[in-house]
N, C-alpha and C positions, 0 to 999 in steps of 0.2 A: 464511837466516833460522838468526839463534845460536841454539844448543842452549836457552839459559837463556828467551829469549823465547817460541820454541816450544812449551816445557814449561808455562810459566806460562800463554801463551793457550790451549793446547789443555783444561789441566785434567785430564788424565791421571792423573797421578802428582803425589807432595808433593817439591816445592822446593825445594832446596837450596843457599843461597849461603853463601861464608865470607869474613868481612869481615879486610883487614888493615891495618896502619898505618904506613906507611913511615916511614923516619925520614930524620934528618938527614945528606946529605951521599951519596960514591959508592958505598961499603962500609958493613959493620956488620953486628950482630947482628940485627938488622930484616930487614937488606935478603937477607942468606943464609936468614933464616928463611921469607921471602915466595918464593925464589926453590925452597927445598927443598919447600913444601909444594906449590908448581907442578909440580913435577916429578913428587911422587908423585899429584898430582891427575892431571896429565894421562892418566896410564894408568888410570884407574879411573870407573866409572860413579856414583858413591857422592853427588857434589855437580855441582849442575849451573851454577855461577858463583862467580867471585873476585870480590871488591869491594874496591876500594884507596881508601881517605881521601886528603881534599885539605887537606892541612896541619891535619891535628887536632889539636883544644884549642887551635888559635889561634898552634899553634909552627911553624916551616918547617920545611919535608921535603922530600924526591927526590919531582919530580912521577908524580903518579900517571897522566897521561896516558902520559909515556915508557914507564915501569913498565909499563904495559896494554898497549902496543902489544908488549912485549918479553913478556908473557904469552900474548898470543894467536900468538905465534909459537911459543911451546911447545905449544900445543896446548888451552891455556885461554880460558874463554869471560869476558872480564871485564867486571864491572860498574866504571864512573869514579862516583866521588863527583864533581859539581858544585857548590862552591859561590860563591857569589856574594861573599864577604866581600872578596875582593883583587881584585875587576874592574868596570869600569863595562861602561856594556851593549856597548859598541864592541868590549871585549875579550872578550868574553860570544860575539857574534858568530864573530871570527874563533878563539876557543877552539871554538868548534862545529866549525866546517867543518873544523877541523885533526884534531878529533877523527874527524869523517866519513871524512876523507883517510886515517887511519891503520886504516880498517874499526873503533873503537870506538863504538858505539852504542849499547848500555845503558848510562844516566844515572840518578843517584839526585838528584835536585836538591833542595839544602840550601839555607839561608839563609848557615849555618856560625857558627863559634866568632866572639867577639871577640879582635882579637890580644894576645897576653901575653908575646911575646917575639918578637927581633929581630935587626937587625944595627945594633949601636950603639943600643939603645931597642928600643920599640914601634913597629913600624909603624902607619901609617894606615889605620884600617878606610874600607874603600870602602861597603860595602852601596847601589851603588845600584838594585838591583833586589833586593826580597824573593822567598824562593823562589815564591811565587802568581806572581809578574808573570815571574819567570825561567821558571818551567815554560808560561806563554802564550810569552814570547817565542821560546822553545825549538820547543813546537809550529809556530808558523809557519814555522819555519826547518827544522822538518822536513818541513812539506807543501809548501814552497816562499814564501820569502820574497817579496813585493811591495816592490819598490825605485822610486825615481825616478831615472832616467839621463837626465840634460835635460828634455825636453818629454816623454819616454816612461815609461810603466809596465811594469816589466819584472817577470819573477817567476823568480827565480834556481831552479837545480835542487835538489829537495826532498833531506833527508839522513836519510830513514827512521828516526830515534830511536825508540829505544822508553823511556819517560819512566818514572821512580818517582819516589814522593815520599814526605815521612815525615810520620811524625801523631805527636806525644807525649801519648800518652794515658794516661801515667803522673803525674798531676797531679792535687795535691789539695785544691787550693781550688776552690770552682764556678767563677770567675771564669778561673782560668787551664784548666780540665777544658772549660769550654764554649767559650771562643776557639778551641782547640786544635783542636775539633769542628768549627766553623765552619770554620776556613781548611782545614782538611782539603774541606770541600766546596767550596770556592774553588779548590782544586789540582786536584780533580776537574771543576771547568767550567771551569776554566783549559787543561784537556787531559791530566792525568796518565795513566798508563797500567794505572800498578800503585802500591799502597801498601805501606810498609814502618813496622813500628810501632818506636817508641822502647824501649829495653832497660826494664826494671823486676821486679819480683820480688814479685806480688800477683795471685795467679789469677782474681780480681775484674776486675780490669781488663784481663786478654785475654778475658774472655766481653763484657765491655762494649762492646769497642771491634766485636766481631763482629757483636752485638744493632744496634748503631749502624748497621755501615755495612750489613748484610743486613736490619734489619726496621726501622729507622727511614727511611733515604733508601732503602732498597729498591735495592741496587746489589750485581751480582756480581761487581764491579771482583775482582781477583784483590787479596788480603791475605798479608803475610807477616809473622811476626813475631819478633822479634829474641831470641835467647838466649844472653846475657854467660855464659862459663864463668869463673866469678868466683872468681880465688886468692886469698888474704887483703893482699896488696900492695895489688890493685885494688881492691879493697872497701874497703880502709880509705882510697885516696884518696878514691873514691867519698862515702864518708860525711862526708868532710869539707866536701863541697859544690865540690869543685877541678873536678868533671867536669860542665860545663853539662848540665842536663837530665838527669841521672843518678842515682836515690836509691838509698842504702842504708840501709836502717836500722840502728838501734844492736844489735837484737838478731839480725839478718843477720848483721853483723860482727862481734859475740860467737861466734855459731854457727861461723862460718868460721874464726874462729883459735882458737876450740877443734879445729877437723877439723885444724890447720895442724900440731898438736902430734903428730898421725898420722904413723910412719915413711915415707910416702909423701908427708908433707908435706899432706896434704889433697886431693891429687890425685882419688883414687875416691871421695871423697863430691863435689866440685863437679861432676864427670863425673855422676857417678848426677842431682844438681839440675838440671843442664843436660838429660839424658835425658829426665826428668820433664816438663820443660818443654816441649820438643818432641813428646812422646806428650800433651801435654796443646791445645798447638795442633793438632796432625793432630786429634785426636776431638773439637775443637771447629767444625771446619771451615775453617780459616785452608788457605790454598792453599800456604804455603811456611813455610819458617823460616829465619833469618836469623844464621847463627853468627859468634860475635864470640870475642874474647879476648886477650891480648897473649901477643903468639908466637906464637898457633897453632899447633899442630902437627895433621899429617894422621892420626896413630894416636890422637888424642885425640876426631876429630871422628868415625873410624870407631867406636869405642868408645860415644859418644853415639847412633849411629844404630843400631846394634844393639842396643843395651839399651832404646833407643824404642822399637823391634819386639817387642821381646821383651813390653814393659808392655802395648802394641797396648790392646785394649778395657779394659783395665784402668784408665786414666789417670782415670777420676772420681776412685779413690780419694787419690790425691794431690793434689786440688784444693785440700782445706783445710790443707796442708803451705804451702803457697806463698801465705804470708798476712802478707808484709812490709812492710805499708803505714802510714805516720805514723801512732802511738797519739792523735792528739792531734787528734778529730773529721775524720778522711778523708772526702771527698766523693765518693760513686757516683752517677751518673747516675740510674739507676730507682728505683725504688720498692724493689724488692728486690735491689740492689745488691750489698747486704754479704752477701748468702747466698751461700754456695760451691755452685754448682750448675749443672748444664749447661741452658741455654736450650731449652724446648721448641720444636719446630717449630711454623713460623708463628705464631710470637706476633706479639702485638702488645706491647710492651714498655711500662708507664706511668712517665714521666719525673718523677721526684720534684718536687714544690711545696715552694718556700722560701720566705721572706720576703724583700719588697725592704727596701734600706736606705735611710736618710733621706739625703740629700744636703746636707750642711750649707755648702756654698760658694754664697757670696752673689755671688760673679765666674759661675758654672753659670747661675743663674738669671738674670742680670741681663744675661749674651750669648743667653739664650737667646729674651729679649724682644726684643734688640736685633735679634735674626736676623729676628724674626717682623714687625719693623717695617720692615727696611731689607733682608734680603736675599732674602727671597722675591718673585720673579717676580710681576709684575702689581699687586703694592702699592703705593701710593705714593708711600712713601718711596725703594722699587726703583728707579720711573721717576724719580725727584730724582736720586737717586743718578748712576744712568745719563747722565743730562745732567749734571752734575757731571763725572762720570768723561771723557765726550766732550769737553767744555773744556779739562778740564788737560791730556787729549791732545795738544791742539792752542796751548797757553801755555806755554811753557819756564816761566816764572816762578811760575806757579801751580803748575804739576806739582812743583816742589820745595818750595811750601811744602806742598802735598796731602800729598807723601812724608813730610816732615818730621812734620807733625803725626800720618800712623797712626803709623810705627815708632817716633815715641816715645811712644804709647797702648799698642801693642802690645807694645814692651820694658817697660814697667812691668807692665804683666798678665800678660803669657804668656811673657817672656825671650828676644822675637822675634827669630829670626836671621837674618831678612830674604830665607828662600829666594822669598816673593812668590806661590807656585804653594802658594795655605795650605789646609790639611788639617783647620784646626780644626774647620769644620763637621763633618766626619766622626769624629773623637775626641772629641766632646763637649765641645770647649774645653779639651782637655789637650793644648800644642804636643809632636809626636812627635819635634821635630824639637832640639827645647832639650832636654827631659828624658829621652828613649830615646836611650842612647850606639849604638843602631845606625841609630837614627831610623825604625822597625817604623810606619809607615802603613796599611798594610792587615791587619793584626792582628800579635799577639807571637809572639817567634821563639819556639824551643822549650826554652833555656835556662833559663829561670826556676826559684827554686830551690823546694821544696817547701812552703816556705810563703809562695808569690807574691812572694817578692822578686826584685830584678834577679840576672840572670848576672854583671855588671861589676860594680855596686855594691851589695853584701848588704843597707847596711842602708837601701836605697831599696825601697820597693813598686815594682813592675812597675805602670808607665802602663797597661797595658791593662787590670790589675786596675780602678782607679780607672775605666776608661772604661767597663768591661762596669756594672759598678752603675749608674755615672750612665743610661746604657743602659738599666737594666733598671728603674730608677727611674721613668721618662715611658714606660715600654712600647715602647722603640724598639729591640729587640733585634733584630729581623730588619734594621735598618739596618747594624748590625755584619756583615752577612752581603756588602754590597756591594763591589765591587771599580774603584775609582777610577784613573786612571793616575799610573803613577809623575812624580817629580818632574820639571820643566822646567826644568832651568839656566839657560835662557836668559833667565828670567823674576828671575833673581837679581838682588835690591837693585834693583829695578824699585816698583812699588806691589802688593800683592795685593788692593787693591779694585778700582783700576782694572783688572786682569786679569781679577776676577770680571764685573764689571758691563759688559766688552765683550768677554767671552767667548773671552780668553788663553790661561785656566786651564788646570786639570786637570776645570774642570765642563766645557770647553768639547769635549773630546777623548771621542770613543768607543774605549772600548777593546776591543770586539769580542769579549770573554766573555759567554756565556749567563748571565741574570739566575736561573736555577733550574735544578738537578740534571735531568740527562735520565736516565729511571730504566729 
């Protein structure tokens, strides 16, 4: 068993991991930095693992898998970021077994950033599976995947993966935040073994996340908080909105730029800030911290850890200093969520009540009515359409007419892309294939901006913001916790209506994920 896995499962010590971002090519400053860090870490007990990103920021980079194998040989316990943005499900399975063969079993599962660069232009985004379904798939592989070989059902050898999932708790609109928490629940139900938070700079969100996991969900799953050692350059880049899911407030940027004028270019100040964040996480009952920073130095990590130990039980003194949320009405989940205080033990937090929004979309209300008349089992309209579908399935001429009518109508209303494994029911009549650049069908990615807008198209509101308010308006938020099967590409350009009524689409697939969290 890896040191990282053992320490996190036993819960006897505060676990430290450090993240590095491989650069492009065989050599360079980033590669040298990682190898130098690994050499120092191998001879130290300070950290429990070194994590490697997977084409971070949507840019090409050296393989985290190969680099992780090298680090393992150096005596360092790697955690490999496993992004689904560049792989379909076949490639996911192939990569999973290759990682196991190399002895790399600590995986952090993420959906990944939209591609922004590549050879002769931007590469095609894949996003065949999102992070929830990827966790489920890798859990099946870990336990021993059942496959069909001829007429026989065969169980492949398990891989014993230790699967981590990410939650973007530093979200500032109600819809963005609630959907991240819903998606966290889905990842845990799918088989995640531990949780790592996204980075952020407001202590109230650290408090909120641990309260949600421990007191609302009632779980003791290991939770690690991200601490990014923020330089002036990185702060400026994040403040511009160019780092998906990462928010740096104007006030924080100004403070860091002022600190950078010091003789040490702000090094002491940023390490002190990181040490306070780490001490807060430890004081709040997190199981560990995930330290990040561009070209992270082992000496800096040592300084942060030593200083956080000095702070010790005085960590509440620094809660109010870490308050860099957006000033334009940020959303906090609990009634007392805006207060800078540690939560009492065994509390039952009160979730904030807000008003529902009006939904002025005529399409939405007409589609709900249409659904109730036609698509609800045992209704007269359902039985009629099932009969029509059976007839069309056996008569090619009528089938082609049926498909033409369906696709024409859905193209006009939803800009239909003919996936014909339709998720419109689940997404409250907003098409994730035509409207989301990542095609997110189970929930939003973590890359949305502070105002709830899309990671890729800044001018557009994330479709899941609209989906949330539609579900909230009709008191069906619990439906957003459901996990449907991934898209079946065998149904492309067939007929979603026929596939639905004849149970060929996602509604006829048993996903095999528990509907409720096991407390």
